[in-house]
C-alpha positions, 0 to 999 in steps of 0.5 A: 160572805159569812163563813160557816163551820161545816156540820156533820152530814150524810151523802145528800148534806143531811145534818147529822147524817140522818134527820132531814134538813129542817127548812124555814121558807119565807115568801109573802105570796101564799101560793108561792110558799105552797108550791115551793113547799111541795117541791121540798117536802117531796124529798126525803132529806128536806122538810119545811118546818116553818113558814113566814110571810115577810122578812121580820117574821122569818127572823123571828121564826128562825130564832124560835124554831130549830131550823138548819136552812132558811130559803128567803124571797127578796121582795117582802114587806117590813123587811126584805130577804136581803135584810133578813139574811143580814140579820140572820147571819149576825144572830144565827151564824150556823144557819145556812141561807138561800135566796129564792127570787124572780130577780135575775140581777147581778146587784141582788146576787152580790148583795145576797153574798155580802148578806151571808147567803150561800146560794141564789136560785131563780123562781123560774127554775126552782123546780129544777135547781132548788133541791140541789141548792138546798143540798149544796148549802148543807154541804157548805158549797155555794150554789149559783144558778146555771148560766150566772157564772158566765154572765157575771164574769163577762160583766166584771171583765167589761167593768174592769176594761172600762175602769169601773168599780163594782156596784157600791151600796149608797145607804147603810143597812139601817138606812135601808130598813128605814127607807123600806118602812117609810116607803111602805107608809109606816109612821115615824112612831111605827118605824121606831117600834119596829126597829127598836130605836127612838123616833128621833133616830128614825128622823135622823136616818130619814134626813140622811137618806134624803141628803144622800140620795138627793131626794125631797120628800116621802113620795120621792123616797117611795119611788126610789125604794121601788126602783131599788126593789125594796117594795113592789109598785 
């Protein structure tokens, strides 16, 4: 997990010990953003100052808005929350990141930590956990939803007993970005423009994906992307 230097904070983790934590909220569902915003804006030490409807927009908003904390959904168009977290961790290492998701899934949990997130909150209990997760993030403390620790430790020990390794990602970050955009129906030219790479490089990544994953065409790539949670069916 990306190491973030501590910031001066008040008792609730407010930056500077005074002004509210400035939050960027990213989710592709307007109603979800509205509900989460109500939860966060109801607290005196938290303030949603920017919203985004997909991961790419979240990265852009974080770069042009003064924010302390990004709360990211996982399943979003153009760029997932995990992809956005990786990008934000590289570009804005002081930014705290929380994943807010419907997926109670250890693979996503580990990927979130590797991407630089300091917390993982389930949408089903957001009204109970999200505020504390935000405050923990600003205190530089990890937050894992209650019950996850036991399940994760149990799974880890079972894998060790069977001699299995922890899940390993098959594709690179860039290949995953290309995979998601291919599955969303973007053309090679559109993908090249979105990722600031050449069309030839896009085709190379697509060929690598087909070979690595043992797939034949765009349709099979799309099915794989759905199974991997990169897009919704």
